[in-house]
N, C-alpha and C positions, 0 to 999 in steps of 0.2 A: 471416562476412558481418555487418557492423554494422547495427544497428537504426537506422532513420531517426528524426530528432528528432520528427517529427509522430507516428509510430507510438508512440515512447516516451512522449510526452506523453498521447496517448490512453490507453495502457495504465495509466499513472499515475493519470489521472482515473478510469478504470474501477475500478482498485483502491481508490482513495479512496471511491468511491461504495459499493463493496462493503463496505468497512470501516465506513462510516457506517451501512449497513443492519445489519451484525452488531451494532454498538453499540446501535442503536435496539431491535433485538430483545431484547438482553440487559438493557437498562434497563427493559423493560416488566416483567421479573421473573417471567414465567409459563412460561419454558422449563424442561424437565426438566434435571436436573443434567447428564446425559450430553450433551445438546445444548448446554448452556452451555459445557461444556468443549470441545466441538468448535469452537464459535463463537470461543471465546477463543484456541485453538490457531491457527485460521485467521487471526484477527486479528493475532496476533503475527507470523505468517509474512508477512502483507501489510505490516505496519509495517516488517519487516526488508527486504523487496523495495523498498519506497518509500524507505527510508533510503539504500539502495544507489544508486537512481536519482538522489536528491538529491546524494549525495556525488560521483557521477560528473559530474553537471552542474557542481557547484561546482569540481571539478578542472579541467574544461574552461574555465570562466570565468577561473580563475587562470592557465591556460596562455595564454589569448587576451589577457589584460590585462597579462601580464608581458613 
């Protein structure tokens, strides 16, 4: 079953908010190394998920405009 565009957009926005939070926490510089590594790993995972969503959207636009 395909995910609706609204749900995908909401999930994307939620993931971006989480990523911004992780970056803010890491930029403060007061996290223990272990937590910093966990935040970094989570951030990389979020970035990959968001890139996939953007690539899928780009492909849909190409199909619709061709």
